[in-house]
LUMROVEX-160041 format. One record per atom (N, C-alpha, C): atom name; residue in three letters; x, y, z. Coordinates in nm, 2 decimals. Atoms other than C-alpha are relative to their C-alpha. Layout:
residues N
(CA,ALA,(X,Y,Z)) ...
END
This chain:
residues 184
(N,UNK,(-0.05,0.11,-0.10)) (CA,UNK,(-20.36,-4.34,-3.04)) (C,UNK,(0.02,0.07,0.11)) (N,UNK,(0.01,-0.04,-0.14)) (CA,UNK,(-20.43,-4.30,-2.67)) (C,UNK,(0.10,-0.08,0.07)) (N,UNK,(-0.10,0.09,-0.10)) (CA,UNK,(-20.23,-4.58,-2.51)) (C,UNK,(0.15,0.01,-0.03)) (N,UNK,(-0.13,0.00,0.02)) (CA,UNK,(-19.85,-4.55,-2.46)) (C,UNK,(0.06,-0.13,-0.06)) (N,UNK,(-0.06,0.12,0.08)) (CA,UNK,(-19.79,-4.91,-2.58)) (C,UNK,(-0.03,0.01,-0.15)) (N,UNK,(0.02,-0.03,0.13)) (CA,UNK,(-19.98,-4.85,-2.90)) (C,UNK,(0.07,0.12,-0.07)) (N,UNK,(-0.07,-0.10,0.07)) (CA,UNK,(-19.80,-4.53,-2.97)) (C,UNK,(0.13,-0.04,-0.01)) (N,UNK,(-0.14,0.06,0.03)) (CA,UNK,(-19.46,-4.69,-2.90)) (C,UNK,(0.03,-0.11,-0.08)) (N,UNK,(-0.02,0.08,0.11)) (CA,UNK,(-19.51,-4.98,-3.10)) (C,UNK,(-0.02,0.05,-0.13)) (N,UNK,(0.03,-0.11,0.14)) (CA,UNK,(-19.65,-4.78,-3.38)) (C,UNK,(0.14,0.05,-0.04)) (N,UNK,(-0.10,-0.09,0.07)) (CA,UNK,(-19.35,-4.57,-3.40)) (C,UNK,(0.12,-0.09,-0.01)) (N,UNK,(-0.10,0.11,0.00)) (CA,UNK,(-19.11,-4.88,-3.36)) (C,UNK,(-0.04,-0.04,-0.15)) (N,UNK,(0.05,0.07,0.12)) (CA,UNK,(-19.33,-5.04,-3.66)) (C,UNK,(0.05,0.11,-0.12)) (N,UNK,(-0.04,-0.11,0.11)) (CA,UNK,(-19.30,-4.70,-3.86)) (C,UNK,(0.15,0.00,-0.03)) (N,UNK,(-0.14,-0.02,0.02)) (CA,UNK,(-18.95,-4.66,-3.83)) (C,UNK,(0.07,-0.14,-0.07)) (N,UNK,(-0.02,0.11,0.06)) (CA,UNK,(-18.88,-5.04,-3.93)) (C,UNK,(-0.04,-0.01,-0.17)) (N,UNK,(0.07,0.00,0.15)) (CA,UNK,(-19.10,-5.00,-4.25)) (C,UNK,(0.07,0.09,-0.08)) (N,UNK,(-0.06,-0.12,0.08)) (CA,UNK,(-18.90,-4.69,-4.37)) (C,UNK,(-0.09,0.03,-0.10)) (N,UNK,(0.07,-0.03,0.12)) (CA,UNK,(-19.03,-4.62,-4.73)) (C,UNK,(-0.10,-0.08,-0.04)) (N,UNK,(0.07,0.08,0.04)) (CA,UNK,(-19.22,-4.95,-4.76)) (C,UNK,(-0.16,0.04,0.08)) (N,UNK,(0.12,-0.02,-0.06)) (CA,UNK,(-19.61,-4.98,-4.67)) (C,UNK,(0.02,-0.08,0.12)) (N,UNK,(-0.02,0.06,-0.10)) (CA,UNK,(-19.49,-5.22,-4.42)) (C,UNK,(0.13,-0.08,0.03)) (N,UNK,(-0.14,0.05,0.01)) (CA,UNK,(-19.19,-5.38,-4.27)) (C,UNK,(-0.02,-0.16,0.00)) (N,UNK,(0.00,0.16,0.00)) (CA,UNK,(-19.10,-5.77,-4.32)) (C,UNK,(0.01,-0.04,0.16)) (N,UNK,(0.03,0.05,-0.11)) (CA,UNK,(-19.18,-5.98,-4.03)) (C,UNK,(0.14,-0.02,0.07)) (N,UNK,(-0.14,0.05,-0.10)) (CA,UNK,(-18.80,-6.07,-3.95)) (C,UNK,(0.06,0.15,0.02)) (N,UNK,(-0.04,-0.13,-0.05)) (CA,UNK,(-18.75,-5.69,-3.92)) (C,UNK,(-0.02,0.07,0.12)) (N,UNK,(0.03,-0.04,-0.15)) (CA,UNK,(-18.90,-5.67,-3.60)) (C,UNK,(0.07,-0.10,0.12)) (N,UNK,(-0.12,0.07,-0.13)) (CA,UNK,(-18.66,-5.75,-3.29)) (C,UNK,(-0.07,0.01,0.11)) (N,UNK,(0.08,0.00,-0.14)) (CA,UNK,(-18.86,-5.84,-2.99)) (C,UNK,(0.11,0.07,0.11)) (N,UNK,(-0.08,-0.06,-0.12)) (CA,UNK,(-18.55,-5.72,-2.77)) (C,UNK,(-0.02,0.14,-0.02)) (N,UNK,(0.00,-0.12,0.03)) (CA,UNK,(-18.59,-5.38,-2.94)) (C,UNK,(-0.15,0.05,0.09)) (N,UNK,(0.12,-0.06,-0.06)) (CA,UNK,(-18.97,-5.36,-2.79)) (C,UNK,(-0.04,-0.09,0.12)) (N,UNK,(0.03,0.09,-0.11)) (CA,UNK,(-18.91,-5.57,-2.47)) (C,UNK,(-0.09,0.05,0.09)) (N,UNK,(0.09,-0.06,-0.12)) (CA,UNK,(-19.10,-5.35,-2.23)) (C,UNK,(-0.15,-0.04,-0.07)) (N,UNK,(0.15,0.00,0.04)) (CA,UNK,(-19.41,-5.37,-2.48)) (C,UNK,(-0.05,-0.16,-0.02)) (N,UNK,(0.03,0.13,0.02)) (CA,UNK,(-19.39,-5.75,-2.52)) (C,UNK,(-0.13,-0.06,0.04)) (N,UNK,(0.11,0.04,-0.05)) (CA,UNK,(-19.68,-5.81,-2.30)) (C,UNK,(-0.11,0.03,-0.06)) (N,UNK,(0.11,-0.07,0.07)) (CA,UNK,(-19.92,-5.62,-2.49)) (C,UNK,(-0.01,-0.03,-0.17)) (N,UNK,(-0.01,-0.02,0.14)) (CA,UNK,(-19.81,-5.73,-2.82)) (C,UNK,(-0.04,-0.17,-0.05)) (N,UNK,(0.01,0.13,0.04)) (CA,UNK,(-19.93,-6.04,-3.04)) (C,UNK,(0.00,-0.01,-0.16)) (N,UNK,(-0.04,0.04,0.17)) (CA,UNK,(-19.90,-6.20,-3.40)) (C,UNK,(-0.13,-0.11,-0.05)) (N,UNK,(0.11,0.07,0.03)) (CA,UNK,(-20.21,-6.33,-3.57)) (C,UNK,(0.02,-0.04,-0.14)) (N,UNK,(-0.01,0.07,0.13)) (CA,UNK,(-20.24,-6.57,-3.85)) (C,UNK,(-0.07,0.03,-0.11)) (N,UNK,(0.10,-0.05,0.06)) (CA,UNK,(-20.43,-6.45,-4.14)) (C,UNK,(-0.09,-0.13,-0.07)) (N,UNK,(0.05,0.10,0.04)) (CA,UNK,(-20.65,-6.73,-4.18)) (C,UNK,(-0.16,0.02,0.04)) (N,UNK,(0.11,-0.03,-0.03)) (CA,UNK,(-21.00,-6.60,-4.20)) (C,UNK,(-0.11,-0.11,0.08)) (N,UNK,(0.08,0.12,-0.01)) (CA,UNK,(-21.17,-6.92,-4.19)) (C,UNK,(0.01,-0.04,0.16)) (N,UNK,(-0.05,0.03,-0.14)) (CA,UNK,(-21.01,-6.98,-3.84)) (C,UNK,(-0.03,0.10,0.09)) (N,UNK,(0.02,-0.10,-0.10)) (CA,UNK,(-21.09,-6.67,-3.69)) (C,UNK,(0.11,0.09,0.05)) (N,UNK,(-0.13,-0.05,-0.04)) (CA,UNK,(-20.72,-6.53,-3.72)) (C,UNK,(0.08,-0.04,0.12)) (N,UNK,(-0.04,0.05,-0.15)) (CA,UNK,(-20.57,-6.75,-3.45)) (C,UNK,(0.13,0.06,0.01)) (N,UNK,(-0.10,-0.07,-0.09)) (CA,UNK,(-20.30,-6.61,-3.22)) (C,UNK,(0.14,-0.09,-0.06)) (N,UNK,(-0.13,0.09,0.00)) (CA,UNK,(-19.95,-6.74,-3.34)) (C,UNK,(0.07,0.01,0.14)) (N,UNK,(-0.10,-0.05,-0.12)) (CA,UNK,(-19.79,-6.54,-3.05)) (C,UNK,(-0.09,0.08,0.05)) (N,UNK,(0.06,-0.12,-0.10)) (CA,UNK,(-19.95,-6.35,-2.75)) (C,UNK,(0.09,0.02,0.10)) (N,UNK,(-0.06,-0.03,-0.14)) (CA,UNK,(-19.80,-6.16,-2.47)) (C,UNK,(-0.05,-0.04,0.12)) (N,UNK,(0.05,0.08,-0.12)) (CA,UNK,(-19.84,-6.27,-2.13)) (C,UNK,(-0.12,0.11,0.04)) (N,UNK,(0.09,-0.08,-0.04)) (CA,UNK,(-20.04,-5.96,-2.04)) (C,UNK,(-0.15,-0.02,-0.10)) (N,UNK,(0.13,0.01,0.07)) (CA,UNK,(-20.30,-6.03,-2.35)) (C,UNK,(-0.06,-0.11,0.01)) (N,UNK,(0.06,0.16,-0.05)) (CA,UNK,(-20.33,-6.40,-2.23)) (C,UNK,(-0.06,0.04,0.14)) (N,UNK,(0.09,-0.01,-0.15)) (CA,UNK,(-20.42,-6.26,-1.87)) (C,UNK,(-0.11,0.07,-0.03)) (N,UNK,(0.13,-0.08,0.00)) (CA,UNK,(-20.69,-6.03,-2.00)) (C,UNK,(-0.10,-0.10,-0.06)) (N,UNK,(0.11,0.08,0.04)) (CA,UNK,(-20.85,-6.34,-2.18)) (C,UNK,(-0.02,-0.11,0.09)) (N,UNK,(0.04,0.12,-0.10)) (CA,UNK,(-20.80,-6.57,-1.91)) (C,UNK,(0.05,-0.11,-0.01)) (N,UNK,(-0.05,0.13,0.06)) (CA,UNK,(-20.62,-6.83,-2.11)) (C,UNK,(0.13,0.02,-0.08)) (N,UNK,(-0.12,-0.02,0.08)) (CA,UNK,(-20.31,-6.91,-2.30)) (C,UNK,(-0.08,0.00,-0.16)) (N,UNK,(0.05,-0.02,0.10)) (CA,UNK,(-20.40,-6.78,-2.64)) (C,UNK,(0.06,-0.06,-0.14)) (N,UNK,(-0.10,0.06,0.11)) (CA,UNK,(-20.16,-6.96,-2.89)) (C,UNK,(-0.11,-0.08,-0.04)) (N,UNK,(0.07,0.08,0.09)) (CA,UNK,(-20.36,-7.12,-3.16)) (C,UNK,(-0.15,0.03,0.03)) (N,UNK,(0.15,-0.04,-0.01)) (CA,UNK,(-20.70,-6.98,-3.03)) (C,UNK,(-0.05,0.11,-0.11)) (N,UNK,(0.04,-0.09,0.06)) (CA,UNK,(-20.91,-6.77,-3.24)) (C,UNK,(-0.02,0.14,0.06)) (N,UNK,(-0.01,-0.14,-0.03)) (CA,UNK,(-20.87,-6.37,-3.22)) (C,UNK,(-0.17,0.03,0.01)) (N,UNK,(0.14,-0.05,0.04)) (CA,UNK,(-21.23,-6.32,-3.36)) (C,UNK,(-0.10,-0.06,0.11)) (N,UNK,(0.08,0.07,-0.11)) (CA,UNK,(-21.38,-6.57,-3.09)) (C,UNK,(0.01,0.11,0.13)) (N,UNK,(0.00,-0.08,-0.15)) (CA,UNK,(-21.29,-6.32,-2.81)) (C,UNK,(-0.12,0.13,-0.01)) (N,UNK,(0.13,-0.10,0.03)) (CA,UNK,(-21.55,-6.06,-2.97)) (C,UNK,(-0.13,-0.05,0.01)) (N,UNK,(0.16,0.02,0.00)) (CA,UNK,(-21.93,-6.06,-2.91)) (C,UNK,(-0.04,-0.03,-0.13)) (N,UNK,(0.04,0.03,0.14)) (CA,UNK,(-22.11,-6.20,-3.20)) (C,UNK,(-0.04,0.11,-0.10)) (N,UNK,(0.03,-0.10,0.08)) (CA,UNK,(-22.22,-5.86,-3.30)) (C,UNK,(0.12,0.09,-0.05)) (N,UNK,(-0.14,-0.05,0.02)) (CA,UNK,(-21.84,-5.75,-3.31)) (C,UNK,(0.10,-0.08,-0.11)) (N,UNK,(-0.11,0.13,0.06)) (CA,UNK,(-21.70,-6.07,-3.46)) (C,UNK,(0.01,0.02,-0.15)) (N,UNK,(-0.04,-0.03,0.16)) (CA,UNK,(-21.77,-5.99,-3.84)) (C,UNK,(0.06,0.12,-0.04)) (N,UNK,(-0.07,-0.14,0.02)) (CA,UNK,(-21.66,-5.61,-3.81)) (C,UNK,(0.16,-0.05,0.03)) (N,UNK,(-0.12,0.03,-0.03)) (CA,UNK,(-21.33,-5.76,-3.66)) (C,UNK,(0.08,-0.07,-0.09)) (N,UNK,(-0.07,0.06,0.12)) (CA,UNK,(-21.26,-5.99,-3.90)) (C,UNK,(0.01,0.06,-0.13)) (N,UNK,(0.00,-0.10,0.12)) (CA,UNK,(-21.32,-5.75,-4.18)) (C,UNK,(0.11,0.09,0.04)) (N,UNK,(-0.12,-0.10,-0.01)) (CA,UNK,(-21.07,-5.52,-4.03)) (C,UNK,(0.11,-0.07,0.00)) (N,UNK,(-0.13,0.07,-0.01)) (CA,UNK,(-20.82,-5.77,-3.97)) (C,UNK,(0.02,-0.06,-0.15)) (N,UNK,(-0.02,0.04,0.12)) (CA,UNK,(-20.87,-5.87,-4.35)) (C,UNK,(0.05,0.11,-0.08)) (N,UNK,(-0.03,-0.11,0.07)) (CA,UNK,(-20.82,-5.54,-4.47)) (C,UNK,(0.15,0.05,0.02)) (N,UNK,(-0.11,-0.03,-0.07)) (CA,UNK,(-20.51,-5.47,-4.24)) (C,UNK,(0.12,-0.09,-0.10)) (N,UNK,(-0.08,0.08,0.07)) (CA,UNK,(-20.36,-5.77,-4.41)) (C,UNK,(-0.02,0.01,-0.14)) (N,UNK,(0.03,-0.03,0.14)) (CA,UNK,(-20.48,-5.75,-4.78)) (C,UNK,(0.03,0.14,-0.05)) (N,UNK,(0.00,-0.12,0.05)) (CA,UNK,(-20.46,-5.38,-4.80)) (C,UNK,(0.17,0.07,0.06)) (N,UNK,(-0.11,-0.05,-0.09)) (CA,UNK,(-20.12,-5.34,-4.58)) (C,UNK,(-0.02,0.15,0.06)) (N,UNK,(0.05,-0.11,-0.06)) (CA,UNK,(-20.30,-5.08,-4.39)) (C,UNK,(-0.02,-0.01,0.16)) (N,UNK,(0.03,0.02,-0.13)) (CA,UNK,(-20.29,-5.04,-4.02)) (C,UNK,(-0.14,0.06,0.06)) (N,UNK,(0.13,-0.04,-0.06)) (CA,UNK,(-20.60,-5.00,-3.79)) (C,UNK,(0.00,0.00,0.15)) (N,UNK,(0.01,-0.03,-0.15)) (CA,UNK,(-20.68,-4.86,-3.44)) (C,UNK,(-0.13,-0.02,0.05)) (N,UNK,(0.16,0.00,-0.05)) (CA,UNK,(-20.99,-4.94,-3.24)) (C,UNK,(0.01,0.01,0.15)) (N,UNK,(0.04,-0.02,-0.14)) (CA,UNK,(-21.14,-4.87,-2.93)) (C,UNK,(-0.10,-0.14,0.04)) (N,UNK,(0.07,0.13,-0.04)) (CA,UNK,(-21.26,-5.19,-2.73)) (C,UNK,(-0.06,0.00,0.14)) (N,UNK,(0.05,0.02,-0.14)) (CA,UNK,(-21.48,-5.25,-2.43)) (C,UNK,(-0.01,-0.13,0.01)) (N,UNK,(0.02,0.14,-0.02)) (CA,UNK,(-21.50,-5.59,-2.24)) (C,UNK,(-0.05,0.01,0.12)) (N,UNK,(0.08,0.03,-0.13)) (CA,UNK,(-21.66,-5.73,-1.93)) (C,UNK,(0.11,-0.04,0.08)) (N,UNK,(-0.06,0.07,-0.12)) (CA,UNK,(-21.48,-5.77,-1.61)) (C,UNK,(-0.08,-0.11,0.08)) (N,UNK,(0.09,0.10,-0.06)) (CA,UNK,(-21.57,-6.05,-1.39)) (C,UNK,(-0.11,0.05,0.11)) (N,UNK,(0.09,-0.06,-0.07)) (CA,UNK,(-21.75,-5.82,-1.16)) (C,UNK,(-0.12,0.07,-0.08)) (N,UNK,(0.12,-0.07,0.08)) (CA,UNK,(-21.97,-5.70,-1.45)) (C,UNK,(0.03,0.13,-0.04)) (N,UNK,(-0.05,-0.10,0.03)) (CA,UNK,(-21.81,-5.38,-1.48)) (C,UNK,(0.08,-0.01,-0.16)) (N,UNK,(-0.08,0.01,0.12)) (CA,UNK,(-21.67,-5.26,-1.80)) (C,UNK,(0.14,0.05,0.00)) (N,UNK,(-0.15,-0.02,0.01)) (CA,UNK,(-21.31,-5.24,-1.90)) (C,UNK,(0.02,0.08,-0.14)) (N,UNK,(-0.05,-0.08,0.12)) (CA,UNK,(-21.16,-4.99,-2.18)) (C,UNK,(0.13,-0.04,-0.06)) (N,UNK,(-0.15,0.01,0.05)) (CA,UNK,(-20.88,-5.10,-2.41)) (C,UNK,(0.03,0.06,-0.13)) (N,UNK,(-0.03,-0.06,0.12)) (CA,UNK,(-20.71,-4.99,-2.72)) (C,UNK,(0.05,-0.12,-0.08)) (N,UNK,(-0.05,0.11,0.11)) (CA,UNK,(-20.65,-5.23,-3.02)) (C,UNK,(0.07,0.05,-0.11)) (N,UNK,(-0.09,-0.06,0.14)) (CA,UNK,(-20.36,-5.15,-3.29)) (C,UNK,(0.03,-0.13,-0.07)) (N,UNK,(0.00,0.14,0.10)) (CA,UNK,(-20.37,-5.41,-3.58)) (C,UNK,(0.11,0.07,-0.13)) (N,UNK,(-0.11,-0.06,0.11)) (CA,UNK,(-20.04,-5.34,-3.82)) (C,UNK,(0.03,-0.13,-0.07)) (N,UNK,(-0.02,0.11,0.09)) (CA,UNK,(-19.97,-5.55,-4.13)) (C,UNK,(0.15,-0.01,0.00)) (N,UNK,(-0.13,-0.01,0.04)) (CA,UNK,(-19.62,-5.71,-4.22)) (C,UNK,(-0.03,-0.02,-0.14)) (N,UNK,(-0.01,0.00,0.14)) (CA,UNK,(-19.50,-5.69,-4.57)) (C,UNK,(-0.01,-0.13,-0.04)) (N,UNK,(0.04,0.12,0.05)) (CA,UNK,(-19.64,-6.01,-4.76)) (C,UNK,(0.11,-0.05,-0.09)) (N,UNK,(-0.09,0.07,0.08)) (CA,UNK,(-19.36,-6.24,-4.91)) (C,UNK,(-0.05,-0.13,-0.07)) (N,UNK,(0.04,0.13,0.04)) (CA,UNK,(-19.39,-6.52,-5.13)) (C,UNK,(0.04,-0.11,0.08)) (N,UNK,(-0.01,0.10,-0.07)) (CA,UNK,(-19.41,-6.86,-4.96)) (C,UNK,(0.04,0.00,0.12)) (N,UNK,(0.01,-0.01,-0.15)) (CA,UNK,(-19.44,-6.72,-4.63)) (C,UNK,(-0.15,0.04,0.02)) (N,UNK,(0.13,-0.02,-0.01)) (CA,UNK,(-19.76,-6.72,-4.44)) (C,UNK,(-0.03,0.17,0.04)) (N,UNK,(0.04,-0.13,-0.02)) (CA,UNK,(-19.95,-6.36,-4.42)) (C,UNK,(-0.03,-0.02,0.16)) (N,UNK,(0.04,-0.03,-0.13)) (CA,UNK,(-19.98,-6.25,-4.07)) (C,UNK,(0.02,0.17,0.03)) (N,UNK,(0.02,-0.16,-0.03)) (CA,UNK,(-20.06,-5.92,-3.87)) (C,UNK,(0.05,-0.02,0.12)) (N,UNK,(-0.03,0.01,-0.13)) (CA,UNK,(-19.93,-5.80,-3.55)) (C,UNK,(-0.08,0.12,0.08)) (N,UNK,(0.06,-0.13,-0.09)) (CA,UNK,(-20.07,-5.54,-3.28)) (C,UNK,(0.03,-0.01,0.14)) (N,UNK,(0.00,-0.01,-0.11)) (CA,UNK,(-20.13,-5.45,-2.95)) (C,UNK,(-0.13,0.01,0.06)) (N,UNK,(0.15,-0.01,-0.08)) (CA,UNK,(-20.44,-5.50,-2.70)) (C,UNK,(0.05,0.04,0.14)) (N,UNK,(-0.03,-0.07,-0.13)) (CA,UNK,(-20.39,-5.27,-2.41)) (C,UNK,(-0.12,0.07,0.08)) (N,UNK,(0.10,-0.04,-0.08)) (CA,UNK,(-20.61,-5.18,-2.11)) (C,UNK,(0.04,0.15,0.03)) (N,UNK,(-0.05,-0.13,-0.06)) (CA,UNK,(-20.61,-4.83,-1.97)) (C,UNK,(-0.01,-0.03,0.13)) (N,UNK,(-0.02,-0.01,-0.14)) (CA,UNK,(-20.65,-4.95,-1.64)) (C,UNK,(0.07,-0.12,0.03)) (N,UNK,(-0.08,0.09,-0.02)) (CA,UNK,(-20.39,-5.17,-1.50)) (C,UNK,(-0.06,-0.13,0.04)) (N,UNK,(0.05,0.10,-0.07)) (CA,UNK,(-20.61,-5.38,-1.28)) (C,UNK,(-0.14,-0.05,-0.03)) (N,UNK,(0.11,0.07,0.05)) (CA,UNK,(-20.84,-5.57,-1.51)) (C,UNK,(-0.06,-0.13,0.02)) (N,UNK,(0.02,0.12,-0.03)) (CA,UNK,(-20.82,-5.91,-1.43)) (C,UNK,(-0.04,-0.08,-0.15)) (N,UNK,(0.03,0.06,0.09)) (CA,UNK,(-20.96,-6.17,-1.66)) (C,UNK,(-0.15,0.08,-0.08)) (N,UNK,(0.13,-0.06,0.05)) (CA,UNK,(-21.21,-6.01,-1.93)) (C,UNK,(-0.07,-0.09,-0.09)) (N,UNK,(0.07,0.06,0.08)) (CA,UNK,(-21.47,-6.13,-2.16)) (C,UNK,(-0.11,0.08,-0.09)) (N,UNK,(0.09,-0.07,0.06)) (CA,UNK,(-21.74,-6.03,-2.42)) (C,UNK,(0.08,0.15,-0.05)) (N,UNK,(-0.08,-0.13,0.06)) (CA,UNK,(-21.48,-5.77,-2.62)) (C,UNK,(-0.11,0.03,-0.09)) (N,UNK,(0.11,-0.06,0.10)) (CA,UNK,(-21.70,-5.54,-2.82)) (C,UNK,(0.10,0.14,-0.08)) (N,UNK,(-0.06,-0.12,0.06)) (CA,UNK,(-21.56,-5.29,-3.08)) (C,UNK,(-0.10,0.12,0.02)) (N,UNK,(0.05,-0.10,-0.03)) (CA,UNK,(-21.66,-4.95,-2.99)) (C,UNK,(0.01,0.11,-0.12)) (N,UNK,(-0.03,-0.11,0.10)) (CA,UNK,(-21.48,-4.73,-3.25)) (C,UNK,(0.12,-0.05,-0.08)) (N,UNK,(-0.13,0.03,0.07)) (CA,UNK,(-21.20,-4.78,-3.51)) (C,UNK,(0.00,0.08,-0.13)) (N,UNK,(-0.03,-0.06,0.11)) (CA,UNK,(-21.03,-4.63,-3.80)) (C,UNK,(0.11,-0.05,-0.05)) (N,UNK,(-0.12,0.04,0.07)) (CA,UNK,(-20.76,-4.70,-4.05)) (C,UNK,(0.11,0.08,0.00)) (N,UNK,(-0.10,-0.07,0.01)) (CA,UNK,(-20.43,-4.56,-4.05)) (C,UNK,(0.06,0.03,-0.15)) (N,UNK,(-0.07,-0.03,0.13)) (CA,UNK,(-20.36,-4.41,-4.38)) (C,UNK,(0.12,0.04,-0.02)) (N,UNK,(-0.12,0.00,0.04)) (CA,UNK,(-20.05,-4.38,-4.51)) (C,UNK,(0.03,0.10,-0.11)) (N,UNK,(0.01,-0.08,0.13)) (CA,UNK,(-19.98,-4.08,-4.74)) (C,UNK,(0.10,-0.07,-0.11)) (N,UNK,(-0.06,0.04,0.11)) (CA,UNK,(-19.90,-4.19,-5.06)) (C,UNK,(0.09,0.10,-0.09)) (N,UNK,(-0.10,-0.09,0.08)) (CA,UNK,(-19.62,-4.07,-5.29)) (C,UNK,(-0.03,-0.01,-0.14)) (N,UNK,(0.02,0.02,0.15)) (CA,UNK,(-19.69,-3.97,-5.61)) (C,UNK,(0.12,0.03,-0.08)) (N,UNK,(-0.10,-0.01,0.05)) (CA,UNK,(-19.45,-4.00,-5.88)) (C,UNK,(0.01,0.14,-0.08)) (N,UNK,(0.00,-0.13,0.05)) (CA,UNK,(-19.32,-3.68,-6.06)) (C,UNK,(-0.08,-0.01,-0.12)) (N,UNK,(0.06,0.02,0.15)) (CA,UNK,(-19.47,-3.81,-6.41)) (C,UNK,(-0.16,0.02,0.04)) (N,UNK,(0.16,0.00,-0.03)) (CA,UNK,(-19.81,-3.87,-6.23)) (C,UNK,(-0.04,0.15,0.05)) (N,UNK,(0.02,-0.11,-0.05)) (CA,UNK,(-19.80,-3.53,-6.07)) (C,UNK,(0.00,0.11,-0.14)) (N,UNK,(-0.02,-0.11,0.12)) (CA,UNK,(-19.70,-3.35,-6.42)) (C,UNK,(-0.17,-0.03,-0.06)) (N,UNK,(0.13,0.04,0.07)) (CA,UNK,(-20.03,-3.55,-6.56)) (C,UNK,(-0.12,0.09,0.06)) (N,UNK,(0.11,-0.06,-0.07)) (CA,UNK,(-20.24,-3.41,-6.30)) (C,UNK,(0.00,0.16,-0.02)) (N,UNK,(0.02,-0.14,0.02)) (CA,UNK,(-20.15,-3.06,-6.35)) (C,UNK,(-0.05,0.05,-0.16)) (N,UNK,(0.03,-0.05,0.13)) (CA,UNK,(-20.22,-3.05,-6.72)) (C,UNK,(-0.14,-0.04,-0.04)) (N,UNK,(0.14,0.05,0.01)) (CA,UNK,(-20.57,-3.25,-6.67)) (C,UNK,(-0.10,0.12,0.00)) (N,UNK,(0.12,-0.07,-0.01)) (CA,UNK,(-20.88,-3.10,-6.76)) (C,UNK,(-0.11,-0.08,0.00)) (N,UNK,(0.10,0.08,0.01)) (CA,UNK,(-21.21,-3.24,-6.69)) (C,UNK,(0.02,-0.13,0.09)) (N,UNK,(0.00,0.10,-0.05)) (CA,UNK,(-21.26,-3.59,-6.59)) (C,UNK,(0.11,-0.10,-0.07)) (N,UNK,(-0.12,0.09,0.07)) (CA,UNK,(-20.96,-3.82,-6.63)) (C,UNK,(-0.01,-0.15,0.12)) (N,UNK,(-0.04,0.13,-0.05)) (CA,UNK,(-20.90,-4.19,-6.53)) (C,UNK,(0.10,-0.06,-0.02)) (N,UNK,(-0.13,0.05,-0.01)) (CA,UNK,(-20.57,-4.32,-6.44)) (C,UNK,(0.00,-0.12,0.04)) (N,UNK,(-0.03,0.12,-0.06)) (CA,UNK,(-20.52,-4.70,-6.40)) (C,UNK,(0.10,-0.02,0.06)) (N,UNK,(-0.13,0.05,-0.06)) (CA,UNK,(-20.28,-4.82,-6.16)) (C,UNK,(0.08,0.12,0.09)) (N,UNK,(-0.05,-0.11,-0.08)) (CA,UNK,(-20.23,-4.47,-5.99)) (C,UNK,(-0.08,-0.01,0.13)) (N,UNK,(0.03,0.02,-0.11)) (CA,UNK,(-20.26,-4.49,-5.62)) (C,UNK,(0.00,0.13,0.06)) 
END
């Protein structure tokens, strides 16, 4: 992660999740990340609607040039990047696995702006809508309204898995090819 907003929000999210794969949505306190709220957003995990924004910070809305509430997140991206960003957001939600991406966009004057996108999952709970949070932050403070967002690079933030002592013992005595169902 290169952008200070991404690093700060990820550190807060990581602290709140503790030993879980992701924190509950209720665990995130907006007052604790007050300085980052302009860059933070929450998406509803509805792929058929393009992952609509539930909440978007003022700086994120300024980057898009419109109020993003209920607007499609995927629609911000070019047609070439749209299916890829939808797949990334789906994996973040389904696998409770964070993702970081480099994004370029076009300024009103035609020049390119470089941004960083961080997508982080919330812990899925029964009877609550699945959602994803994140940060969209430009590296240049004077971007103005942007269009034609394009993914340039991305990777998933793999969290180290904890093996149970029993599983470790099985792996120590294993010879040859062995398949263990349910072991992550």
